[in-house]
C-alpha positions as CSV (number, residue, x, y, z in Angstrom):
1,M,0.2,0.1,0.0
2,A,2.9,2.4,1.0
3,F,4.7,1.9,-2.9
4,L,0.9,2.5,-4.2
5,L,1.1,6.0,-2.5
6,F,4.6,6.7,-3.2
7,L,3.7,6.3,-6.9
8,A,0.6,7.9,-6.9
9,A,2.1,11.0,-5.4
10,A,5.6,10.9,-7.4
11,S,3.4,10.5,-10.7
12,I,1.7,13.8,-9.8
13,I,4.3,15.7,-9.2
14,A,5.9,14.4,-12.0
15,L,3.4,15.9,-14.3
16,S,3.4,18.8,-12.0
17,P,5.3,21.8,-14.0
18,G,8.5,22.4,-12.3
19,P,11.8,23.8,-13.4
20,G,13.2,21.2,-15.1
21,M,10.1,21.1,-17.2
22,L,10.4,24.2,-18.1
23,Y,14.1,24.4,-18.4
24,V,13.5,21.1,-20.9
25,A,11.0,23.0,-22.9
26,A,13.2,26.1,-23.4
27,R,16.2,23.8,-24.1
28,T,14.2,22.0,-26.7
29,L,12.4,25.3,-28.5
30,A,16.1,27.0,-28.3
31,G,17.7,24.0,-30.2
32,G,15.3,21.3,-31.5
33,R,14.3,18.0,-30.2
34,G,17.9,16.3,-29.9
35,E,19.3,18.9,-27.9
36,G,16.1,18.5,-25.9
37,L,16.7,15.3,-25.1
38,A,20.0,15.7,-24.0
39,S,18.9,18.1,-21.5
40,S,16.4,15.8,-20.1
41,F,18.8,12.7,-20.0
42,G,21.3,15.6,-18.1
43,T,18.7,16.6,-15.9
44,A,18.1,13.0,-15.2
45,V,21.7,12.4,-14.2
46,G,21.7,15.6,-12.2
47,G,18.7,14.2,-10.2
48,L,20.3,10.6,-9.9
49,C,23.7,13.1,-8.1
50,H,20.9,14.2,-5.6
51,V,19.7,10.4,-5.3
52,L,23.1,8.9,-4.2
53,A,23.8,12.2,-2.1
54,G,20.9,11.8,-0.1
55,A,21.2,7.9,0.2
56,V,24.8,8.4,1.8
57,G,23.7,11.3,3.6
58,V,25.5,14.2,1.9
59,S,22.8,16.3,1.1
60,A,21.3,16.2,4.3
61,L,24.5,18.0,5.5
62,V,24.2,20.5,2.7
63,M,20.4,21.3,3.8
64,A,21.5,21.2,7.3
65,S,24.5,24.0,6.6
66,A,23.4,27.7,5.9
67,E,26.6,28.2,3.8
68,A,26.9,24.9,1.9
69,F,23.0,25.8,0.6
70,T,23.9,29.3,-0.4
71,L,27.2,28.0,-2.0
72,L,24.8,25.6,-4.0
73,K,22.0,27.6,-4.9
74,W,24.2,30.6,-6.3
75,A,26.4,28.3,-8.5
76,G,23.3,26.6,-9.8
77,A,21.4,30.0,-10.1
78,L,24.5,31.9,-12.0
79,Y,24.9,29.1,-14.7
80,L,21.0,29.4,-15.3
81,I,21.2,33.0,-15.5
82,W,24.7,32.1,-17.9
83,L,22.4,29.8,-20.2
84,G,19.8,31.8,-20.1
85,V,21.9,35.0,-21.2
86,K,24.0,33.0,-23.3
87,T,20.7,31.4,-25.4
88,L,19.1,34.9,-25.9
89,R,22.6,36.5,-27.7
90,E,22.6,34.1,-29.8
91,A,19.1,34.3,-30.6
92,R,19.8,37.4,-31.5
93,L,23.0,37.2,-33.1
94,A,22.3,34.4,-35.4
95,S,20.8,34.9,-39.5
96,P,19.8,32.7,-40.4
97,P,17.8,31.5,-37.1
98,P,17.9,28.2,-37.3
99,A,21.8,28.0,-37.4
100,I,21.8,28.2,-33.6
101,S,23.3,24.7,-32.3
102,I,24.5,24.3,-29.2
103,G,25.1,20.0,-29.8
104,A,23.4,17.1,-27.9
105,A,26.9,16.7,-26.0
106,R,26.8,20.2,-24.2
107,A,23.0,19.9,-23.8
108,L,23.5,16.5,-22.2
109,R,26.0,18.4,-19.4
110,D,24.6,21.7,-19.2
111,G,21.6,19.2,-18.0
112,I,23.9,17.8,-15.8
113,M,24.9,20.5,-14.1
114,V,21.6,22.6,-14.1
115,E,19.7,20.0,-11.9
116,A,23.4,19.0,-9.9
117,L,23.5,22.1,-9.0
118,N,20.2,22.8,-7.6
119,P,19.8,22.7,-4.0
120,K,16.0,22.6,-4.3
121,T,16.2,18.6,-5.6
122,A,17.8,18.0,-2.6
123,A,15.2,19.3,-0.5
124,F,12.9,17.9,-2.6
125,F,14.2,14.3,-2.5
126,L,14.9,14.7,1.3
127,A,11.3,15.9,2.5
128,F,9.6,13.4,-0.1
129,L,11.5,10.1,-0.4
130,P,11.6,9.2,3.6
131,Q,8.3,9.2,4.2
132,F,7.6,6.2,2.2
133,V,11.3,4.4,3.7
134,D,10.9,1.7,6.0
135,P,13.4,2.1,9.3
136,A,13.4,-1.5,9.7
137,G,14.5,-2.2,6.3
138,A,17.8,-1.0,4.3
139,V,16.6,2.8,4.1
140,W,19.5,3.5,2.0
141,L,18.7,1.0,-0.5
142,Q,15.0,2.4,-0.4
143,F,16.0,5.7,-0.8
144,V,17.6,4.6,-4.0
145,V,15.5,2.6,-5.2
146,L,12.0,5.2,-4.4
147,G,14.8,7.9,-6.2
148,L,15.3,6.1,-9.1
149,I,11.9,5.4,-9.6
150,S,11.1,9.4,-9.4
151,V,13.6,10.3,-11.7
152,T,12.7,8.1,-14.0
153,L,9.2,9.3,-13.7
154,N,10.4,12.6,-14.1
155,T,12.1,11.9,-17.4
156,T,9.4,10.0,-18.9
157,V,7.7,13.5,-18.3
158,D,10.0,15.5,-20.1
159,I,10.5,13.3,-23.1
160,A,6.9,14.2,-23.5
161,V,7.4,17.7,-23.1
162,V,10.5,17.8,-25.6
163,V,7.9,16.0,-28.3
164,L,5.6,18.8,-27.8
165,A,7.9,21.7,-27.8
166,A,9.9,20.2,-30.6
167,R,6.7,20.1,-32.4
168,A,6.0,23.8,-31.8
169,R,9.6,24.1,-32.8
170,A,8.8,22.4,-36.2
171,L,5.7,24.7,-36.7
172,A,7.8,27.9,-36.5
173,L,10.8,27.1,-38.4
174,S,9.1,28.6,-42.0
175,R,8.9,31.5,-39.9
176,P,12.4,32.8,-38.6
177,V,11.1,35.9,-37.2
178,L,8.8,33.8,-34.6
179,L,11.7,31.2,-34.3
180,A,13.7,34.0,-33.6
181,R,10.9,35.0,-30.8
182,L,10.6,31.3,-29.3
183,R,15.0,31.5,-29.1
184,S,14.6,34.6,-27.0
185,G,11.4,33.9,-24.9
186,A,13.4,30.5,-24.2
187,G,16.8,32.6,-23.0
188,L,14.4,34.5,-20.6
189,L,12.6,31.5,-19.4
190,I,16.1,29.3,-18.6
191,A,17.5,33.2,-16.9
192,G,14.2,33.7,-15.1
193,L,14.6,30.1,-13.2
194,G,18.1,30.9,-12.2
195,V,16.6,34.3,-10.4
196,G,14.0,32.1,-9.2
197,L,16.4,29.9,-7.6
198,L,18.7,32.9,-6.8
199,L,15.9,34.0,-4.4
200,S,14.8,30.6,-2.9
201,R,15.3,30.3,0.5
202,R,16.7,26.9,2.4
203,P,13.6,24.8,4.0
204,A,13.5,25.2,7.5
């Protein structure tokens, strides 16, 4: 019963629009389906980093330290803002617009960095997963298994978002001005996510 409750809750959370979903959508609008998929796999790897860190207690230590939380938050926020500004500049300078492409490898790396440097992801796993862990069993193993399921659900939804965003981008390819605006909007969205992270507070 507890596992079914976890699965239902994790599915609802995965379907709820969040920073990761918005980032993947923005990356797809800016660079296409390939880069969007690479970004979604990157955020999945970044999420797994938090799962493993939480399993061994590292995330708990970060969340308990105001200084460590702030350092991680600033690093993640500034990285997002830099990516957003860079995407915005490339959208304005590219001629013709379809020439913009950062490549799947870089999109994968950026996705990993964005998620791994997000302390809010660590806070989520530490607050959500322990509710479904049986103290009588192997706690770290349960944490990892539940974390893997959660990341898989999130990634599945992100891939669906990539497909939808890629279709919207394909429709705009024949309209360079619209595509340029989509890319500029994507840059602003990514930078906005960074600002939002910068203004976030450490959970009590």
